[in-house]
VOKEKOL-701488 format. One line per field, with one value per residue (C-alpha): residue number from 1; residue in one letter; x, y, z. Coordinates in steps of 0.25 Angstrom, whole numbers. Layout:
N
i NUM; ...
aa a; ...
x X; ...
y Y; ...
z Z; ...
***
This chain:
765
i 1; 2; 3; 4; 5; 6; 7; 8; 9; 10; 11; 12; 13; 14; 15; 16; 17; 18; 19; 20; 21; 22; 23; 24; 25; 26; 27; 28; 29; 30; 31; 32; 33; 34; 35; 36; 37; 38; 39; 40; 41; 42; 43; 44; 45; 46; 47; 48; 49; 50; 51; 52; 53; 54; 55; 56; 57; 58; 59; 60; 61; 62; 63; 64; 65; 66; 67; 68; 69; 70; 71; 72; 73; 74; 75; 76; 77; 78; 79; 80; 81; 82; 83; 84; 85; 86; 87; 88; 89; 90; 91; 92; 93; 94; 95; 96; 97; 98; 99; 100; 101; 102; 103; 104; 105; 106; 107; 108; 109; 110; 111; 112; 113; 114; 115; 116; 117; 118; 119; 120; 121; 122; 123; 124; 125; 126; 127; 128; 129; 130; 131; 132; 133; 134; 135; 136; 137; 138; 139; 140; 141; 142; 143; 144; 145; 146; 147; 148; 149; 150; 151; 152; 153; 154; 155; 156; 157; 158; 159; 160; 161; 162; 163; 164; 165; 166; 167; 168; 169; 170; 171; 172; 173; 174; 175; 176; 177; 178; 179; 180; 181; 182; 183; 184; 185; 186; 187; 188; 189; 190; 191; 192; 193; 194; 195; 196; 197; 198; 199; 200; 201; 202; 203; 204; 205; 206; 207; 208; 209; 210; 211; 212; 213; 214; 215; 216; 217; 218; 219; 220; 221; 222; 223; 224; 225; 226; 227; 228; 229; 230; 231; 232; 233; 234; 235; 236; 237; 238; 239; 240; 241; 242; 243; 244; 245; 246; 247; 248; 249; 250; 251; 252; 253; 254; 255; 256; 257; 258; 259; 260; 261; 262; 263; 264; 265; 266; 267; 268; 269; 270; 271; 272; 273; 274; 275; 276; 277; 278; 279; 280; 281; 282; 283; 284; 285; 286; 287; 288; 289; 290; 291; 292; 293; 294; 295; 296; 297; 298; 299; 300; 301; 302; 303; 304; 305; 306; 307; 308; 309; 310; 311; 312; 313; 314; 315; 316; 317; 318; 319; 320; 321; 322; 323; 324; 325; 326; 327; 328; 329; 330; 331; 332; 333; 334; 335; 336; 337; 338; 339; 340; 341; 342; 343; 344; 345; 346; 347; 348; 349; 350; 351; 352; 353; 354; 355; 356; 357; 358; 359; 360; 361; 362; 363; 364; 365; 366; 367; 368; 369; 370; 371; 372; 373; 374; 375; 376; 377; 378; 379; 380; 381; 382; 383; 384; 385; 386; 387; 388; 389; 390; 391; 392; 393; 394; 395; 396; 397; 398; 399; 400; 401; 402; 403; 404; 405; 406; 407; 408; 409; 410; 411; 412; 413; 414; 415; 416; 417; 418; 419; 420; 421; 422; 423; 424; 425; 426; 427; 428; 429; 430; 431; 432; 433; 434; 435; 436; 437; 438; 439; 440; 441; 442; 443; 444; 445; 446; 447; 448; 449; 450; 451; 452; 453; 454; 455; 456; 457; 458; 459; 460; 461; 462; 463; 464; 465; 466; 467; 468; 469; 470; 471; 472; 473; 474; 475; 476; 477; 478; 479; 480; 481; 482; 483; 484; 485; 486; 487; 488; 489; 490; 491; 492; 493; 494; 495; 496; 497; 498; 499; 500; 501; 502; 503; 504; 505; 506; 507; 508; 509; 510; 511; 512; 513; 514; 515; 516; 517; 518; 519; 520; 521; 522; 523; 524; 525; 526; 527; 528; 529; 530; 531; 532; 533; 534; 535; 536; 537; 538; 539; 540; 541; 542; 543; 544; 545; 546; 547; 548; 549; 550; 551; 552; 553; 554; 555; 556; 557; 558; 559; 560; 561; 562; 563; 564; 565; 566; 567; 568; 569; 570; 571; 572; 573; 574; 575; 576; 577; 578; 579; 580; 581; 582; 583; 584; 585; 586; 587; 588; 589; 590; 591; 592; 593; 594; 595; 596; 597; 598; 599; 600; 601; 602; 603; 604; 605; 606; 607; 608; 609; 610; 611; 612; 613; 614; 615; 616; 617; 618; 619; 620; 621; 622; 623; 624; 625; 626; 627; 628; 629; 630; 631; 632; 633; 634; 635; 636; 637; 638; 639; 640; 641; 642; 643; 644; 645; 646; 647; 648; 649; 650; 651; 652; 653; 654; 655; 656; 657; 658; 659; 660; 661; 662; 663; 664; 665; 666; 667; 668; 669; 670; 671; 672; 673; 674; 675; 676; 677; 678; 679; 680; 681; 682; 683; 684; 685; 686; 687; 688; 689; 690; 691; 692; 693; 694; 695; 696; 697; 698; 699; 700; 701; 702; 703; 704; 705; 706; 707; 708; 709; 710; 711; 712; 713; 714; 715; 716; 717; 718; 719; 720; 721; 722; 723; 724; 725; 726; 727; 728; 729; 730; 731; 732; 733; 734; 735; 736; 737; 738; 739; 740; 741; 742; 743; 744; 745; 746; 747; 748; 749; 750; 751; 752; 753; 754; 755; 756; 757; 758; 759; 760; 761; 762; 763; 764; 765
aa m; a; d; v; t; e; d; l; r; s; g; a; l; f; y; h; r; n; p; r; p; g; k; i; e; i; q; a; t; k; p; l; g; n; q; r; d; l; a; l; a; y; t; p; g; v; a; a; a; c; e; a; i; a; a; d; f; t; e; a; a; n; l; t; s; r; q; n; l; v; a; v; v; t; n; g; t; a; v; l; g; l; g; d; i; g; p; l; a; s; k; p; v; m; e; g; k; a; v; l; f; k; k; f; a; g; i; d; v; f; d; i; e; v; s; e; k; d; v; d; r; l; v; d; v; v; a; a; l; e; p; t; f; g; g; i; n; l; e; d; i; k; a; p; e; c; f; d; v; e; e; r; l; k; e; r; m; g; i; p; v; f; h; d; d; q; h; g; t; a; i; i; v; a; a; a; v; v; n; a; m; e; l; a; g; k; r; l; a; d; i; k; v; v; t; s; g; a; g; a; a; a; l; a; t; l; n; l; l; v; s; l; g; v; k; r; e; s; i; w; v; t; d; i; e; g; l; v; h; e; g; r; n; v; l; m; d; r; w; k; a; p; y; a; q; s; s; d; k; r; s; l; s; e; v; i; v; g; a; d; v; f; i; g; l; s; a; g; g; v; l; k; p; e; m; l; q; q; m; a; p; t; p; l; i; m; a; l; a; n; p; t; p; e; i; m; p; d; l; a; r; s; a; r; p; d; a; l; i; c; t; g; r; s; d; f; p; n; q; v; n; n; v; l; c; f; p; y; i; f; r; g; a; l; d; v; e; a; s; t; i; n; e; a; m; k; a; a; a; v; n; a; i; a; a; l; a; r; e; a; p; s; d; v; v; a; q; a; y; g; g; e; a; r; p; f; g; p; d; s; l; i; p; s; p; f; d; p; r; l; i; l; r; i; a; p; a; v; a; k; a; a; m; d; t; g; v; a; r; k; p; l; s; d; l; r; a; y; a; e; s; l; g; r; f; v; f; r; s; g; f; i; m; k; p; l; f; t; a; a; r; e; h; p; k; r; v; i; y; a; e; g; e; d; e; r; v; l; r; a; v; q; a; v; v; e; e; g; i; a; k; p; i; l; i; g; r; p; s; v; v; e; t; r; l; k; r; f; g; l; s; m; e; i; g; r; e; f; d; l; i; n; p; e; d; d; p; r; y; r; d; y; v; s; t; y; l; e; a; a; g; r; k; g; i; t; p; d; a; a; r; t; l; v; r; t; n; s; t; v; i; g; a; v; a; v; r; r; g; d; a; d; a; l; i; c; g; l; e; g; r; f; q; s; n; l; r; h; i; s; n; i; l; g; l; a; p; g; a; r; q; m; a; a; m; s; l; l; i; t; s; k; g; a; y; f; l; a; d; t; h; v; t; a; d; p; t; a; e; e; l; a; d; m; t; i; a; c; a; s; h; v; r; r; f; g; i; e; p; r; v; a; l; l; s; h; s; d; f; g; s; a; d; t; a; s; a; r; k; m; q; k; a; l; g; l; i; q; a; q; a; m; g; l; v; v; d; g; e; m; a; a; d; t; a; l; l; q; p; i; r; d; r; v; n; p; t; s; t; l; k; g; e; a; n; v; l; i; m; p; n; l; d; a; a; n; i; s; l; q; l; v; k; v; l; a; d; a; l; p; v; g; p; i; l; i; g; p; a; k; p; a; h; i; l; t; p; s; v; t; a; r; g; i; v; n; l; t; a; v; a; v; v; e; a; q; t; r; m; p; r; q; d; e; d
x 8; 4; -3; -13; -25; -33; -45; -38; -33; -47; -52; -39; -41; -57; -53; -43; -52; -65; -75; -63; -47; -38; -39; -36; -44; -41; -52; -53; -53; -61; -74; -72; -88; -89; -81; -75; -71; -63; -56; -52; -48; -41; -38; -37; -39; -28; -16; -18; -15; -5; 2; 2; 7; 18; 20; 22; 24; 19; 5; 4; -1; -12; -16; -15; -15; 0; 0; -9; -4; 6; 12; 13; 25; 30; 36; 32; 45; 41; 26; 20; 25; 24; 37; 41; 27; 29; 23; 9; 7; 9; 1; -11; -2; 0; -15; -16; -6; -14; -26; -20; -14; -28; -36; -28; -22; -28; -16; -19; -10; -5; 1; 13; 18; 31; 38; 52; 63; 74; 76; 82; 70; 60; 65; 64; 49; 43; 51; 46; 32; 35; 26; 13; 15; 16; 21; 28; 27; 34; 30; 34; 48; 59; 71; 82; 77; 67; 76; 83; 69; 64; 78; 78; 63; 66; 78; 73; 57; 51; 39; 40; 43; 40; 43; 32; 38; 50; 45; 31; 34; 46; 37; 27; 37; 46; 33; 31; 45; 44; 32; 38; 50; 42; 34; 46; 53; 65; 71; 74; 87; 90; 83; 88; 80; 80; 73; 70; 70; 78; 69; 64; 54; 65; 76; 67; 62; 75; 79; 67; 70; 86; 79; 71; 82; 85; 100; 104; 113; 103; 96; 97; 93; 91; 85; 85; 101; 103; 106; 112; 125; 138; 146; 133; 132; 118; 105; 112; 110; 112; 99; 104; 118; 115; 108; 120; 124; 139; 138; 140; 124; 115; 103; 88; 89; 102; 101; 87; 93; 90; 82; 70; 63; 61; 57; 54; 51; 56; 48; 41; 45; 58; 57; 57; 51; 65; 72; 61; 66; 80; 73; 73; 63; 49; 53; 45; 44; 39; 36; 30; 33; 20; 12; 20; 28; 43; 37; 21; 17; 10; 24; 32; 23; 24; 39; 40; 27; 36; 36; 30; 25; 21; 18; 15; 1; -13; -16; -8; -6; 4; 3; 15; 9; 12; -1; 1; 10; 13; 0; 0; 15; 14; -1; 8; 18; 9; 2; 15; 20; 33; 44; 47; 46; 56; 61; 57; 40; 43; 47; 35; 26; 32; 29; 16; 13; 20; 12; -1; 0; 4; -9; -23; -33; -43; -55; -63; -51; -51; -68; -65; -56; -66; -60; -48; -37; -25; -18; -1; 6; 11; 0; 0; 12; 9; -7; -15; -15; -29; -27; -35; -24; -14; -14; -17; -4; 5; 3; 3; 17; 23; 18; 25; 38; 38; 36; 47; 57; 54; 51; 34; 31; 18; 19; 6; 1; -8; -2; -14; -24; -18; -18; -35; -35; -31; -41; -50; -42; -42; -57; -58; -54; -61; -50; -63; -67; -52; -58; -69; -63; -52; -63; -71; -57; -55; -69; -74; -90; -99; -106; -115; -117; -132; -126; -116; -116; -113; -100; -97; -100; -92; -79; -82; -82; -68; -65; -71; -63; -51; -52; -58; -68; -80; -84; -92; -105; -112; -126; -126; -127; -114; -113; -116; -106; -94; -96; -94; -82; -77; -81; -75; -63; -65; -59; -69; -74; -89; -87; -71; -71; -86; -100; -112; -127; -133; -147; -152; -147; -141; -146; -150; -162; -172; -166; -165; -178; -182; -173; -178; -193; -190; -185; -192; -205; -214; -209; -217; -207; -215; -210; -210; -203; -193; -189; -188; -181; -170; -168; -167; -165; -150; -151; -163; -150; -140; -147; -152; -140; -136; -148; -145; -129; -126; -118; -116; -119; -125; -122; -133; -138; -134; -146; -159; -164; -158; -172; -174; -161; -165; -177; -173; -161; -170; -181; -172; -159; -167; -163; -152; -155; -157; -158; -170; -168; -158; -150; -137; -125; -115; -102; -97; -81; -78; -65; -70; -70; -81; -94; -106; -120; -132; -143; -141; -152; -162; -170; -178; -181; -177; -180; -171; -169; -167; -155; -150; -149; -142; -134; -128; -127; -119; -110; -108; -104; -94; -87; -82; -76; -66; -73; -79; -92; -96; -113; -120; -134; -137; -148; -151; -151; -139; -140; -153; -155; -168; -179; -185; -187; -177; -168; -173; -172; -158; -159; -165; -155; -145; -150; -154; -140; -132; -140; -138; -124; -116; -102; -105; -103; -116; -122; -133; -142; -132; -130; -120; -111; -111; -109; -96; -90; -85; -82; -98; -102; -93; -101; -116; -113; -101; -108; -108; -103; -99; -85; -76; -84; -96; -93; -108; -120; -133; -145; -158; -165; -162; -162; -153; -143; -144; -143; -130; -125; -125; -122; -108; -106; -107; -101; -89; -86; -88; -85; -98; -98; -112; -121; -120; -134; -136; -146; -147; -145; -135; -125; -132; -129; -135; -129; -130; -131; -118; -110; -96; -89; -80; -92; -97; -85; -84; -100; -93; -83; -95; -103; -92; -89; -102; -105; -94; -99; -115; -108; -98; -85; -87; -96; -86; -83
y 141; 155; 159; 148; 157; 147; 150; 141; 132; 130; 130; 119; 109; 108; 109; 96; 88; 92; 84; 75; 74; 80; 86; 75; 59; 47; 44; 33; 38; 24; 17; 7; 2; -10; -26; -21; -7; -15; -27; -14; -6; -17; -31; -37; -26; -18; -30; -23; -9; -14; -23; -11; -3; -13; -14; -1; 10; 22; 15; 20; 32; 28; 17; 24; 37; 39; 49; 58; 57; 65; 64; 76; 70; 78; 75; 88; 95; 108; 111; 123; 133; 123; 116; 104; 98; 84; 73; 73; 86; 90; 80; 91; 101; 89; 85; 100; 98; 85; 94; 105; 95; 88; 100; 109; 98; 85; 77; 67; 69; 60; 68; 59; 63; 57; 55; 56; 68; 61; 65; 51; 44; 54; 51; 38; 38; 47; 40; 27; 34; 35; 24; 31; 45; 52; 64; 69; 82; 84; 96; 102; 95; 104; 109; 106; 90; 95; 97; 83; 75; 81; 80; 66; 62; 66; 59; 47; 48; 47; 57; 70; 76; 90; 97; 109; 116; 120; 118; 122; 136; 137; 135; 147; 157; 154; 157; 171; 174; 172; 181; 193; 194; 194; 206; 213; 210; 203; 191; 177; 177; 192; 191; 191; 181; 181; 172; 172; 156; 144; 133; 122; 133; 144; 134; 128; 140; 146; 134; 136; 149; 146; 137; 148; 157; 164; 165; 158; 168; 178; 172; 175; 165; 169; 159; 159; 161; 172; 170; 158; 162; 154; 149; 148; 134; 135; 131; 127; 115; 112; 118; 132; 132; 135; 148; 152; 167; 173; 185; 191; 195; 186; 193; 193; 207; 209; 199; 205; 218; 218; 206; 202; 192; 188; 172; 171; 158; 160; 169; 180; 194; 191; 201; 216; 227; 235; 220; 223; 237; 232; 222; 223; 230; 222; 211; 199; 195; 182; 180; 169; 164; 159; 165; 179; 179; 186; 199; 203; 207; 221; 224; 220; 227; 240; 237; 235; 240; 233; 219; 207; 199; 184; 178; 163; 170; 168; 182; 189; 190; 180; 169; 157; 145; 131; 127; 135; 124; 110; 105; 108; 104; 89; 89; 92; 81; 71; 72; 69; 59; 67; 59; 74; 89; 95; 109; 111; 106; 116; 130; 125; 126; 141; 145; 140; 147; 160; 160; 157; 170; 179; 173; 182; 177; 169; 176; 166; 167; 181; 181; 170; 179; 191; 196; 201; 189; 195; 194; 194; 203; 207; 200; 188; 182; 168; 163; 162; 146; 145; 148; 137; 137; 134; 117; 122; 128; 122; 107; 107; 115; 105; 93; 98; 103; 89; 83; 93; 87; 73; 71; 66; 52; 54; 67; 75; 74; 84; 96; 106; 94; 92; 107; 107; 95; 100; 108; 99; 103; 119; 120; 106; 109; 119; 129; 133; 143; 150; 161; 165; 165; 174; 183; 183; 186; 199; 204; 197; 198; 198; 185; 182; 167; 164; 153; 159; 150; 136; 130; 131; 144; 148; 141; 145; 161; 157; 152; 165; 176; 166; 166; 182; 180; 185; 192; 185; 186; 175; 175; 170; 170; 177; 167; 156; 161; 163; 150; 142; 150; 147; 131; 131; 137; 149; 164; 171; 183; 190; 203; 199; 190; 189; 197; 192; 194; 190; 184; 186; 201; 208; 223; 222; 214; 223; 228; 214; 211; 223; 220; 204; 209; 220; 206; 196; 202; 199; 185; 180; 185; 193; 202; 193; 183; 191; 195; 180; 177; 188; 185; 168; 165; 167; 165; 178; 187; 184; 185; 200; 202; 201; 209; 221; 221; 216; 205; 202; 187; 175; 162; 154; 140; 131; 131; 130; 125; 130; 134; 143; 149; 152; 157; 168; 172; 174; 182; 192; 192; 190; 187; 194; 204; 194; 179; 173; 164; 157; 146; 137; 133; 123; 121; 107; 104; 91; 82; 84; 99; 111; 110; 120; 116; 124; 126; 115; 122; 132; 131; 117; 119; 130; 135; 137; 150; 148; 139; 150; 160; 150; 145; 158; 163; 149; 152; 166; 159; 149; 160; 164; 153; 155; 145; 145; 139; 128; 124; 112; 112; 99; 90; 75; 80; 79; 91; 89; 73; 74; 81; 86; 99; 99; 96; 107; 117; 116; 118; 132; 134; 132; 142; 153; 153; 154; 165; 174; 168; 166; 165; 152; 138; 132; 120; 110; 103; 90; 80; 81; 71; 79; 92; 85; 78; 84; 70; 66; 82; 80; 68; 72; 86; 91; 104; 108; 121; 117; 112; 105; 100; 107; 116; 122; 113; 119; 108; 106; 107; 109; 92; 91; 102; 98; 83; 84; 94; 84; 73; 78; 84; 70; 61; 70; 75; 90; 102; 111; 127; 132; 132; 144; 153; 161; 171; 180; 195; 193; 181; 171; 156; 145; 133; 118; 113; 104; 115; 115; 127; 127; 128; 140; 148; 144; 149; 161; 165; 161; 172; 182; 183; 182; 197; 201; 201; 207; 219; 229; 232; 245; 238; 229; 231
z 340; 344; 333; 340; 346; 356; 348; 336; 344; 350; 335; 331; 341; 340; 324; 324; 334; 328; 320; 323; 326; 317; 301; 293; 288; 279; 268; 258; 244; 239; 243; 253; 254; 249; 250; 235; 240; 251; 244; 233; 242; 253; 252; 241; 231; 237; 232; 218; 221; 232; 218; 209; 217; 221; 205; 202; 214; 207; 207; 222; 218; 209; 220; 233; 239; 239; 230; 237; 252; 256; 272; 280; 289; 301; 314; 320; 324; 317; 319; 313; 325; 335; 334; 337; 342; 337; 327; 334; 337; 322; 318; 315; 307; 300; 297; 293; 283; 279; 278; 269; 259; 257; 257; 248; 237; 240; 246; 258; 270; 280; 291; 297; 311; 313; 326; 323; 324; 318; 302; 300; 305; 300; 288; 287; 292; 281; 271; 275; 273; 257; 253; 259; 252; 240; 248; 260; 267; 278; 287; 301; 302; 309; 301; 298; 301; 290; 279; 281; 283; 269; 263; 265; 263; 249; 246; 251; 246; 231; 235; 238; 252; 254; 269; 267; 279; 270; 257; 256; 264; 254; 242; 247; 250; 238; 229; 238; 235; 220; 219; 228; 222; 208; 216; 219; 206; 211; 207; 216; 213; 218; 231; 247; 256; 270; 279; 294; 297; 292; 293; 284; 277; 276; 271; 263; 256; 253; 246; 236; 234; 232; 220; 215; 212; 225; 227; 239; 243; 244; 257; 271; 281; 295; 308; 322; 322; 311; 297; 292; 289; 285; 298; 306; 313; 322; 316; 304; 295; 282; 275; 280; 277; 261; 265; 275; 274; 273; 281; 293; 294; 304; 307; 300; 302; 294; 281; 278; 273; 257; 258; 247; 255; 271; 273; 286; 291; 305; 317; 320; 319; 316; 305; 307; 300; 300; 293; 281; 278; 275; 265; 250; 242; 242; 251; 253; 268; 270; 285; 288; 301; 309; 315; 317; 304; 305; 302; 302; 286; 293; 299; 287; 277; 285; 285; 269; 262; 250; 257; 251; 263; 266; 279; 284; 288; 281; 289; 277; 262; 257; 267; 264; 268; 265; 259; 248; 242; 249; 244; 231; 230; 235; 225; 213; 218; 221; 208; 199; 210; 214; 220; 228; 228; 222; 221; 207; 214; 224; 214; 206; 218; 221; 206; 207; 220; 214; 203; 207; 216; 204; 198; 197; 207; 202; 202; 209; 220; 218; 221; 232; 241; 240; 226; 232; 228; 228; 217; 215; 223; 237; 247; 234; 235; 235; 232; 246; 251; 246; 233; 226; 214; 223; 219; 206; 203; 213; 211; 195; 197; 206; 198; 187; 191; 198; 184; 177; 187; 185; 201; 196; 197; 189; 179; 175; 161; 161; 172; 168; 171; 184; 189; 183; 191; 203; 206; 212; 225; 223; 232; 238; 253; 264; 260; 250; 260; 262; 250; 258; 271; 265; 259; 272; 280; 271; 277; 286; 289; 303; 301; 313; 316; 322; 331; 338; 351; 343; 343; 329; 327; 339; 332; 318; 323; 329; 316; 309; 319; 317; 302; 301; 292; 299; 310; 319; 326; 332; 339; 353; 367; 374; 384; 376; 366; 376; 383; 371; 364; 378; 378; 365; 366; 359; 365; 355; 362; 358; 355; 352; 340; 335; 340; 346; 346; 359; 354; 368; 370; 358; 357; 342; 346; 343; 330; 326; 329; 321; 309; 310; 308; 295; 291; 292; 298; 285; 286; 298; 308; 321; 329; 340; 333; 326; 342; 346; 333; 336; 349; 346; 331; 329; 313; 313; 323; 313; 299; 307; 312; 295; 291; 301; 297; 310; 303; 288; 287; 296; 299; 306; 305; 315; 322; 317; 302; 290; 283; 296; 298; 282; 284; 293; 283; 273; 282; 287; 276; 265; 250; 244; 232; 219; 227; 227; 236; 246; 245; 250; 244; 251; 250; 250; 251; 247; 245; 230; 230; 233; 229; 232; 232; 232; 238; 249; 260; 254; 242; 242; 227; 220; 207; 195; 198; 210; 208; 199; 209; 218; 210; 206; 219; 223; 213; 219; 234; 226; 222; 234; 237; 226; 216; 203; 203; 194; 195; 192; 194; 199; 195; 193; 179; 170; 160; 156; 158; 166; 164; 179; 184; 194; 181; 172; 185; 188; 171; 172; 184; 175; 165; 174; 180; 166; 162; 175; 180; 166; 171; 181; 177; 180; 172; 175; 178; 180; 190; 203; 195; 182; 191; 197; 187; 175; 167; 169; 164; 151; 148; 152; 148; 140; 138; 152; 158; 169; 168; 181; 194; 197; 211; 213; 213; 213; 217; 212; 226; 239; 243; 232; 239; 252; 251; 242; 251; 264; 256; 250; 264; 272; 261; 256; 270; 263; 271; 268; 269; 268; 267; 262; 261; 246; 244; 258; 258; 267; 270; 281; 280; 288; 294; 294; 306; 304; 302; 308; 312; 299; 291; 300; 297; 280; 281; 288; 276; 267; 273; 275; 261; 257; 265; 261; 246; 251; 258; 252; 258; 266; 275; 279; 293
***
């Protein structure tokens, strides 16, 4: 693809190869630890499940994983911008689709790449898979064959069949059109729509718009051969034919006159500024070609300041991205055991997406996005793909439409309860970092990396540069850094993508020594020691740079012990105003959700006062992730069940927290299972002020916190973020030796957002 740089290509190959090839795996959902488990899972016990399904096929949904299993099927004939690259080469894309299903909606996927271009045989292959799956997602099959394949499969199969390239795009485009016309004060029945492109996505979009009220005679379709018109024989088929116009006009420039909506699903640059001048007032421009839109948004804005603009790119507002809908449409369809995904279900998804864009951003989401979450308007016609409320709105709407139209085999008795149950997916995935990345990208800060020669740091900095979330500064020897950049296939250059502090020869050396002595001279650091450390200890150099204002945040810790690095940070940066001590909070993202643990690395046995300060500070950090903290003070004791010094300490901490942060949802002391399971809490203490699952777990001491962190990380195969150091006067974070490059990127985003809150806006570069 034209937009894949060598850096991105190298990084993508590394990502797909390490730490093991590919992006997906199969995991068992039941234990298999002894002979009885084996007898239940396989022979002879499995016969009971087989017999139950043979007697009643609907039992398959209760006894197997089928109802949460989707096949992503392709023959590789129309892959992204790569074209007909074949089924095997398309496999990374299909695995990626599987990851999106799982991450956004908890749906399991088998990717199935079929070596078959003949429509009859392809349909036979896919139809024969029906006993295995609860739904079929067709992907990257070229037009016009894709229309025929989907149509015939829907006729033959009794499970949802959905060609995302068609309908996913159509649903999001339709939602944008609905909202844009509302802003413009226009009725769908009155608008003129012009398209550039007549492939699968374009025709599906037009069909959906017609079902929503746009008049077919008001739709003008152009493609590489010009206007789709009556009498045309070249590149025509039965799917385009309904949009053939009786007209002597032939070009896009002719038919766009007076258009209210332009939908581009074709090629970059085909829409010219002078064409926009001919459109109706307040036109909607949907330039969706990737990577180069039909017209760049800045050029469109210059030509038509009153235009509403959408693209397929993530670096402009109103991104049309299929992930906005397809996971949640399948979620709703699977949960009611729908036999198909019909027009009513697609219309329900359109209306749910459009309505969500019109909702006021929640306070938590707005805070997570730097307080700048856009309200409904020209730059917010459709929700962000990472809006955590998408699943809560779309899946119930689709499920209800399936029930209303009679295609739901297992109707839901309580839609409200169903919607509430979907909340478990909201912050389950690594996409929990998205609010911080968005905020960091708005106002990137200077982050200094102490171990600038480390491969993980270099790869992380490459990602940081590509994401635009920070302005990196590396500490390292130029010759070593340059050699390793070449070795790892990274084309960054010193002074271009990042700055460098050379510990062996930096003109600021004397100034740094002076600053270090000023900060730590009365903490046992002699002038001789200061001169040596400023040459040899990268954490000292980085902390001094932050203290002097040469950098805004420090990332260190790949070399040396945590406590040693902490001592340097404490000596040089000191404590933030009001802080009594430092603490460390770690985020663990598991298959069950996201959990924040503290204090995982710093204070061996914090006092009740220190626990209170730590808890309030942790809650502030948690809100930056767009999560409302629900805090449990953990103990071996459950609400006074044991009278020990540790339990009494947690009880005292609770009183202090409640007095200082009255709006914070917090309770304790309680056992870990009580904190995580509402039924247990209801039984132990029905009057607890903590409702739902706790997401911030405050431990009574360092042993409990660190042991819990390491156990959960390994046993739950959790993604760790942090530790996030709380309490220094300026942002500084200490990595653990096992951190990955992605972990460094994540902590960089945390550091940048923290630096933004510490610095007034006018001080930003």
